[in-house]
DOTI-601715 format. One record per residue: x, y, z of N, C-alpha, C in turn; residue in three letters. Coordinates in steps of 0.2 Angstrom, whole numbers, padded with zeros to 4 digits, always signed. Layout:
<nodes>
XYZXYZXYZALA/...
</nodes>
This chain:
<nodes>
+0147+0788+0304+0151+0786+0298+0148+0785+0293UNK/+0149+0788+0287+0146+0790+0280+0147+0783+0275UNK/+0145+0782+0272+0146+0776+0265+0151+0776+0265UNK/+0153+0783+0263+0159+0782+0258+0168+0782+0264UNK/+0165+0786+0271+0170+0783+0276+0171+0775+0278UNK/+0164+0772+0275+0163+0765+0278+0169+0760+0273UNK/+0167+0762+0265+0171+0762+0261+0179+0762+0261UNK/+0181+0767+0262+0187+0767+0263+0189+0763+0269UNK/+0186+0765+0275+0188+0761+0279+0188+0752+0278UNK/+0185+0750+0276+0186+0743+0271+0190+0743+0267UNK/+0193+0747+0262+0199+0746+0262+0204+0746+0261UNK/+0206+0752+0270+0210+0751+0271+0213+0745+0273UNK/+0208+0742+0278+0206+0737+0282+0210+0730+0276UNK/+0208+0730+0268+0210+0723+0264+0215+0725+0262UNK/+0218+0733+0261+0227+0735+0261+0232+0731+0266UNK/+0229+0731+0273+0233+0729+0278+0234+0725+0278UNK/+0228+0721+0276+0227+0711+0278+0231+0710+0273UNK/+0231+0711+0267+0238+0710+0261+0243+0710+0262UNK/+0244+0718+0267+0253+0720+0266+0254+0713+0272UNK/+0250+0711+0276+0252+0708+0283+0255+0701+0279UNK/+0247+0698+0275+0250+0692+0271+0258+0691+0266UNK/+0258+0698+0263+0265+0699+0260+0270+0700+0264UNK/+0268+0701+0268+0273+0703+0274+0277+0696+0276UNK/+0271+0692+0277+0273+0682+0282+0278+0679+0273UNK/+0272+0682+0268+0277+0679+0262+0281+0678+0261UNK/+0286+0685+0263+0290+0686+0261+0297+0684+0268UNK/+0294+0682+0272+0298+0682+0279+0299+0674+0278UNK/+0294+0670+0276+0294+0664+0273+0301+0662+0270UNK/+0298+0666+0263+0303+0665+0258+0309+0667+0258UNK/+0312+0671+0264+0318+0674+0265+0320+0669+0270UNK/+0316+0665+0274+0321+0660+0279+0321+0653+0274UNK/+0317+0653+0270+0317+0646+0267+0325+0647+0263UNK/+0327+0651+0259+0331+0654+0255+0337+0654+0259UNK/+0337+0658+0264+0344+0656+0271+0344+0650+0273UNK/+0339+0647+0274+0341+0640+0277+0345+0637+0269UNK/+0342+0636+0264+0345+0634+0258+0354+0635+0258UNK/+0354+0643+0259+0359+0645+0256+0364+0641+0262UNK/+0363+0641+0271+0366+0641+0275+0369+0632+0272UNK/+0363+0627+0271+0365+0619+0267+0370+0619+0264UNK/+0369+0626+0259+0376+0623+0253+0381+0627+0257UNK/+0382+0631+0261+0388+0634+0262+0392+0628+0266UNK/+0389+0624+0272+0390+0620+0274+0392+0614+0271UNK/+0390+0611+0264+0390+0607+0258+0397+0610+0257UNK/+0397+0616+0253+0403+0619+0251+0411+0619+0256UNK/+0409+0620+0260+0414+0620+0266+0417+0612+0269UNK/+0410+0607+0268+0414+0600+0268+0417+0597+0261UNK/+0416+0602+0257+0420+0599+0251+0428+0599+0252UNK/+0429+0607+0253+0436+0609+0253+0440+0608+0261UNK/+0435+0605+0266+0439+0603+0272+0441+0595+0271UNK/+0437+0591+0268+0438+0584+0267+0438+0579+0261UNK/+0442+0579+0260+0443+0573+0252+0437+0570+0251UNK/+0436+0571+0246+0429+0567+0243+0428+0559+0240UNK/+0436+0558+0241+0436+0551+0240+0437+0547+0247UNK/+0442+0549+0251+0444+0545+0257+0439+0548+0262UNK/+0436+0555+0264+0435+0559+0270+0440+0559+0275UNK/+0446+0560+0272+0449+0560+0276+0450+0569+0276UNK/+0454+0572+0280+0454+0580+0278+0459+0581+0272UNK/+0456+0587+0268+0462+0587+0262+0467+0592+0263UNK/+0471+0591+0260+0479+0596+0261+0478+0599+0265UNK/+0475+0604+0262+0472+0612+0265+0470+0611+0271UNK/+0467+0608+0272+0463+0609+0278+0469+0604+0285UNK/+0470+0599+0283+0477+0596+0287+0481+0600+0289UNK/+0485+0604+0285+0489+0609+0285+0487+0616+0292UNK/+0482+0617+0289+0477+0621+0294+0478+0619+0300UNK/+0476+0613+0303+0474+0610+0310+0483+0607+0312UNK/+0488+0606+0306+0493+0606+0311+0497+0611+0313UNK/+0496+0619+0309+0498+0624+0311+0495+0625+0319UNK/+0487+0624+0319+0484+0625+0327+0486+0622+0332UNK/+0488+0616+0330+0491+0610+0335+0496+0612+0337UNK/+0502+0613+0333+0508+0616+0335+0508+0623+0339UNK/+0502+0627+0337+0503+0633+0340+0502+0632+0346UNK/+0498+0627+0349+0496+0624+0355+0501+0620+0360UNK/+0504+0615+0356+0510+0614+0359+0514+0611+0353UNK/+0523+0611+0353+0528+0611+0352+0529+0604+0349UNK/+0526+0601+0353+0528+0593+0351+0524+0591+0347UNK/+0528+0585+0341+0520+0580+0338+0524+0577+0334UNK/+0521+0573+0329+0526+0570+0325+0522+0569+0319UNK/+0523+0570+0313+0522+0572+0306+0522+0562+0301UNK/+0518+0561+0302+0520+0554+0297+0517+0554+0287UNK/+0519+0552+0284+0519+0551+0277+0520+0545+0274UNK/+0514+0544+0273+0512+0534+0271+0513+0536+0264UNK/+0515+0530+0258+0514+0528+0251+0512+0522+0253UNK/+0507+0520+0248+0506+0513+0247+0508+0510+0240UNK/+0516+0505+0245+0517+0501+0238+0514+0497+0234UNK/+0516+0497+0228+0511+0493+0222+0504+0497+0220UNK/+0503+0503+0221+0499+0506+0219+0495+0505+0212UNK/+0503+0506+0208+0500+0507+0201+0502+0500+0198UNK/+0504+0496+0199+0502+0488+0198+0493+0488+0202UNK/+0490+0489+0205+0484+0487+0206+0480+0491+0201UNK/+0481+0497+0198+0476+0502+0195+0478+0497+0187UNK/+0485+0496+0187+0486+0493+0180+0481+0487+0177UNK/+0483+0482+0184+0478+0476+0184+0473+0476+0184UNK/+0469+0478+0191+0461+0478+0189+0460+0485+0188UNK/+0461+0490+0186+0457+0498+0185+0457+0502+0187UNK/+0458+0507+0189+0457+0513+0190+0451+0513+0196UNK/+0447+0511+0196+0441+0512+0199+0442+0506+0207UNK/+0445+0499+0204+0450+0498+0212+0454+0501+0214UNK/+0460+0504+0209+0463+0508+0214+0460+0513+0218UNK/+0453+0516+0214+0451+0521+0222+0448+0516+0227UNK/+0445+0512+0225+0443+0507+0231+0448+0507+0236UNK/+0455+0504+0235+0459+0502+0239+0463+0510+0242UNK/+0462+0515+0238+0464+0519+0244+0458+0520+0249UNK/+0450+0521+0247+0447+0520+0251+0449+0516+0258UNK/+0449+0510+0256+0452+0503+0262+0458+0505+0265UNK/+0462+0510+0262+0471+0509+0266+0469+0517+0270UNK/+0464+0521+0268+0464+0526+0271+0458+0525+0278UNK/+0456+0519+0276+0450+0519+0283+0455+0515+0289UNK/+0459+0509+0286+0464+0508+0290+0468+0515+0294UNK/+0470+0521+0291+0472+0525+0296+0468+0530+0300UNK/+0461+0528+0296+0458+0534+0302+0455+0528+0305UNK/+0454+0522+0307+0455+0519+0313+0460+0517+0316UNK/+0468+0515+0315+0473+0517+0319+0473+0524+0322UNK/+0473+0530+0319+0472+0537+0323+0468+0539+0322UNK/+0462+0538+0327+0455+0540+0326+0456+0546+0329UNK/+0459+0549+0335+0459+0553+0339+0465+0559+0338UNK/+0467+0558+0330+0472+0561+0328+0472+0564+0322UNK/+0474+0567+0316+0475+0572+0312+0475+0567+0307UNK/+0471+0564+0300+0473+0560+0295+0471+0564+0290UNK/+0475+0565+0283+0472+0569+0278+0478+0566+0272UNK/+0473+0567+0268+0478+0564+0262+0481+0569+0258UNK/+0486+0567+0256+0492+0571+0252+0489+0572+0243UNK/+0487+0568+0243+0485+0567+0233+0487+0558+0231UNK/+0483+0555+0228+0485+0550+0226+0486+0545+0230UNK/+0492+0542+0231+0490+0537+0235+0495+0537+0243UNK/+0496+0547+0244+0500+0548+0248+0496+0550+0254UNK/+0497+0550+0259+0493+0552+0267+0498+0554+0271UNK/+0494+0558+0276+0498+0564+0282+0495+0563+0287UNK/+0499+0560+0293+0495+0558+0301+0498+0563+0304UNK/+0496+0568+0307+0499+0570+0313+0498+0569+0320UNK/+0503+0569+0326+0500+0567+0330+0504+0570+0336UNK/+0498+0573+0339+0501+0579+0345+0504+0578+0349UNK/+0509+0580+0355+0512+0576+0360+0519+0575+0360UNK/+0522+0573+0363+0527+0570+0364+0528+0563+0360UNK/+0531+0563+0355+0534+0556+0352+0536+0551+0355UNK/+0532+0545+0355+0533+0537+0357+0532+0533+0350UNK/+0541+0531+0348+0540+0528+0344+0536+0522+0345UNK/+0536+0517+0352+0536+0511+0351+0527+0512+0351UNK/+0524+0518+0353+0517+0517+0352+0513+0518+0343UNK/+0519+0522+0342+0516+0522+0335+0518+0517+0332UNK/+0525+0513+0331+0527+0508+0328+0522+0502+0329UNK/+0518+0499+0336+0514+0496+0337+0507+0496+0334UNK/+0505+0504+0334+0500+0507+0331+0500+0501+0324UNK/+0506+0505+0319+0508+0503+0312+0506+0496+0311UNK/+0509+0490+0316+0506+0483+0315+0503+0481+0316UNK/+0500+0483+0322+0493+0480+0325+0487+0482+0319UNK/+0488+0487+0317+0483+0490+0312+0483+0489+0304UNK/+0488+0485+0302+0489+0483+0298+0490+0488+0290UNK/+0494+0494+0293+0495+0499+0289+0499+0497+0284UNK/+0504+0494+0288+0511+0494+0285+0513+0487+0281UNK/+0509+0483+0283+0506+0478+0278+0501+0473+0280UNK/+0497+0473+0273+0491+0470+0274+0488+0464+0267UNK/+0483+0462+0270+0483+0457+0264+0476+0461+0262UNK/+0475+0461+0255+0469+0465+0251+0463+0460+0249UNK/+0459+0459+0253+0455+0454+0249+0452+0453+0242UNK/+0448+0462+0241+0449+0460+0234+0449+0460+0228UNK/+0459+0462+0230+0463+0460+0225+0467+0453+0225UNK/+0466+0452+0233+0470+0445+0234+0478+0446+0234UNK/+0481+0454+0236+0487+0453+0235+0488+0456+0241UNK/+0493+0455+0245+0499+0459+0250+0502+0463+0249UNK/+0499+0468+0251+0502+0476+0250+0506+0477+0255UNK/+0510+0483+0256+0514+0485+0260+0513+0495+0258UNK/+0514+0499+0264+0516+0504+0264+0523+0507+0267UNK/+0526+0511+0264+0532+0514+0267+0529+0520+0271UNK/+0532+0524+0275+0532+0528+0282+0537+0531+0282UNK/+0537+0539+0282+0544+0544+0286+0540+0547+0290UNK/+0544+0549+0294+0540+0552+0300+0546+0557+0302UNK/+0544+0564+0305+0549+0569+0308+0544+0572+0313UNK/+0549+0570+0319+0546+0572+0328+0550+0580+0327UNK/+0545+0584+0330+0544+0589+0332+0543+0591+0339UNK/+0549+0597+0343+0553+0603+0338+0560+0601+0334UNK/+0562+0593+0336+0569+0592+0335+0569+0592+0327UNK/+0565+0589+0323+0567+0590+0316+0563+0596+0316UNK/+0560+0600+0317+0557+0605+0314+0550+0608+0319UNK/+0550+0614+0319+0544+0619+0323+0538+0620+0319UNK/+0538+0619+0312+0533+0622+0310+0532+0616+0302UNK/+0525+0616+0302+0523+0612+0294+0528+0610+0289UNK/+0530+0615+0287+0536+0615+0281+0540+0611+0281UNK/+0544+0614+0288+0551+0609+0289+0550+0604+0292UNK/+0545+0600+0296+0544+0593+0295+0541+0591+0290UNK/+0538+0592+0286+0536+0590+0280+0541+0588+0275UNK/+0547+0592+0274+0553+0591+0272+0559+0585+0275UNK/+0557+0584+0280+0561+0579+0285+0558+0574+0284UNK/+0551+0573+0285+0548+0567+0283+0549+0564+0277UNK/+0547+0569+0273+0545+0567+0265+0554+0562+0263UNK/+0558+0566+0265+0566+0565+0265+0567+0557+0268UNK/+0565+0558+0274+0562+0549+0278+0560+0544+0275UNK/+0553+0547+0271+0549+0540+0267+0552+0539+0259UNK/+0557+0545+0256+0561+0543+0252+0566+0536+0254UNK/+0570+0538+0258+0573+0532+0263+0570+0525+0263UNK/+0563+0527+0266+0561+0520+0267+0559+0516+0260UNK/+0557+0519+0255+0557+0516+0249+0562+0513+0247UNK/+0567+0514+0247+0573+0514+0245+0577+0508+0248UNK/+0574+0509+0257+0578+0503+0260+0572+0497+0264UNK/+0570+0499+0268+0567+0496+0274+0559+0493+0272UNK/+0555+0499+0268+0548+0497+0266+0546+0500+0271UNK/+0546+0502+0277+0543+0502+0285+0543+0511+0287UNK/+0542+0510+0293+0544+0517+0295+0552+0519+0297UNK/+0551+0525+0295+0559+0528+0294+0558+0535+0296UNK/+0562+0535+0304+0561+0543+0307+0566+0547+0304UNK/+0567+0550+0304+0572+0559+0300+0576+0556+0307UNK/+0584+0556+0306+0586+0558+0312+0587+0565+0314UNK/
</nodes>
């Protein structure tokens, strides 16, 4: 092998090594970028799926889950909750304490209905969907023992209540929209009369 051939061989080896290192660098860089993008996507998916304040399902995610649940089982109960006196808390203690109250109330719902769907409709209104045939006594008992319909709020030292309207599938509707309409009307009656759970007739 001549000196020129040796020089060419060495240059080729150097180029090959540099190419390998450069390729490895690009692969590592791509892997890091991919992992970063995947983390970002998961974060954004969580932001869309869950309410930022309460970590309950967002309205859109809740509706999607109810539709899936009804497709698998036509039986179910949709509950709409509204906290009474929420405006008083905001006006008296400030909006930050109002947000904290919403967190405390949502935690009661999540604890009471941990195996079911809980979502935030907006403001101080929440949604719960219970799959399967309705057992009113079971639901009423859950609400009583969990302190969802009436509870002593320690930070504000107020005794607060919530209204609840309920619609039962398939009796009151076979999809989310029809159940929501009926449950909302029942909630309105609850606000005007009992301030407790009212089932759509």
